[in-house]
N, C-alpha and C positions, 0 to 999 in steps of 0.2 A: 532596533539597530541599522545605522545609517553606512550607507558606503559598500553593498552588497549589489553588484550587479542580476538584474532576473534576467534570468536566458531568455532571449525572443521565443522562443515556444512558450515555454511558460507564459508570454505576455499574451502569445495569441489564442491561449487555451483558456489562460482568464477572460480574455472578449469574448471567446465562443459560450463558454459559462455564463457571464452579463447577456451577453446578446436569450440567448434560450432563458433565459433569468434563474439559473442553476445558485444555488445561494449555497453549497453546502460543497463547493471543491477543499481539499487540505491546505490550512493555515503554511504560511510562511516558512515555521517552527518545524512544522513536518514536513516541509517538504526538503527544506536542510536533511534534514535528517535522512530522508531520501538517497536523496541526492548523494550521501557520506555512503551511504548502506547499497547501494547499483558503485560508486566507486570501488569502496573496498570489495569487489568482488570482479578484477578486469574479465575476468574469461566467462564468466559468469552465465546461468540464464534464469532469468529474472521476470516473475510474474506479477502480473497485479487483475485484482478482481473488484469491479466496479467502477470501471474507465469513465464514463459520464461525458466530460469537455475536455478530457486528457490535462485535467493539470494534473493531478500527479501521475502519470504517464508522461510528461515533463520532465517536472521533477526528479523522475526515476530517468530519464533518460541522458539530462545537466551530467550525470556523473559513468553512463553508461561508456563502457573498454571494448574498444574496437573488433574486441574478440569478443565480447556479450552479447545477449540475445533479452529479447524483452517483450512479453508476449502478456499482451491484457484481452480481459472479456467485460463484455458491455450488454447489460440483455435488449437497451433500450436500440433497436436499431437503426434511429434517425441518428442520436448518439454515436454510436458506435461506427458511422459513414460520416460525423463530421470529426470524431478522433481522428480517422485514419487518415483522412487529409491532409491532418497536419503533423502525419509521420510518414509520408504519403512518399516522399524521395529515401529513405532511410531503412533500406533491408532488413536491419538489424530488430523494428519493433516491427510486432504483429495486431493487429488488433481484430477481438475473433467479436464477431455479433451474436450473442447468445446466451445461457446461462453458463454461472462461472465457472459448472465440473468440463465444461468445455480445455478450461485449463488441464485435468489432467492425465491426456494426452501427451503433453509439452515437459511433465515432471520427469523427475524431483528439483526443485527450483534452489536454490541459492539466494537468492530473494522475494519473498512474498509478501509481497503490499497486499494484506486482505481486507480492501478496505470496501466489499458488496459481499454478495454472498458468498456462504461460507460461513462467514464470521459467526454467526446466530444459529445456521441451520443445520449446518457438519462440522463444527467446531474439531471432530476428533479425523477429521477427511482432511481439513486444515492442514493441525499439523503432521499427519501422513506423508503428504505434498513435497514437505520436506526434506532437501537431501541433507544426510551429517553434514554441520557446521552450520545449514544454511538461516538465513536470519530472518523471521518473522517479523512483520510491524503491524500492530493497529491500532488504530486511535481513534479520536474520537468519544473519549471515555471522561468520568468529572472525579477531578481526583478525591480522594478520598484517606483522613487522615488514619483511618480504623484498619485495624485487621481482624480479620476479613474485611478487603473493601467495601464500603457500603454505597447505593446510590437511592433514592427517593428513602431513604428508613431502612429499605432491607438490605443484607446481601448482597454482592454484586455479583449472583455467582460463576455468568461466563468471564470476568476479569478474572474469576479467581480460578478456573478450571484450565485458564494459560497461567498463569501466575506458580501455578500447584502441577502443573502437569510435569505426571517422572521422565518422558521427554526432552523436555524442554529447561533449559538453563535460563529464569526471564524475570524481569523490574517491570516496574512500570518509573516513566521520569515525565515531568511537568514541563508539557509541553510554552504552556503557555499560564499565569495564572488560576486559570477557569478550566485547564484542561489538560489532559496524559494521554498516553503513549505507551503499551506494553508494549515491548519489544525481548526477541526470544530468537537466542538460540539452540536448533538441536542435537540434544548431545549428542554424539561420535559414537 
């Protein structure tokens, strides 16, 4: 798609990722989904696990309402400091250096982009951190035409967990022809 302006903070975060040799930042397609999710909750409490160089954070920030707040956690202290520098002029954004569980003190979340810790190691806790009606976004899946979804010839237990969790209304969406994301809303 052409004609879509990339927000300046996203460009800065992409440059920081490139300089650090980090190649796994969220794709533009997922970034647009993050912006939409943040914009849908203009007074929301928004979180991200796995800040890295701040590309996903910048995408969430691009949709952040004036009365919303965004907290992100990165276990690598050097990356966390760099990302914090990108948002030093905006008191709605807080970058935590440490384990993703630091986010718990800021929960419940209206939007949670779980891109780092928690997604695999404590999925039940991830769901518990959502406010009623809160949106959960998980990317980096490989599309599967099967049910239950498969990856590498095996049932993808993690994806199945989120798609069938009794507290979530969830679906999988194609973000590119070779990648997908699970998006869920916490039932009221």
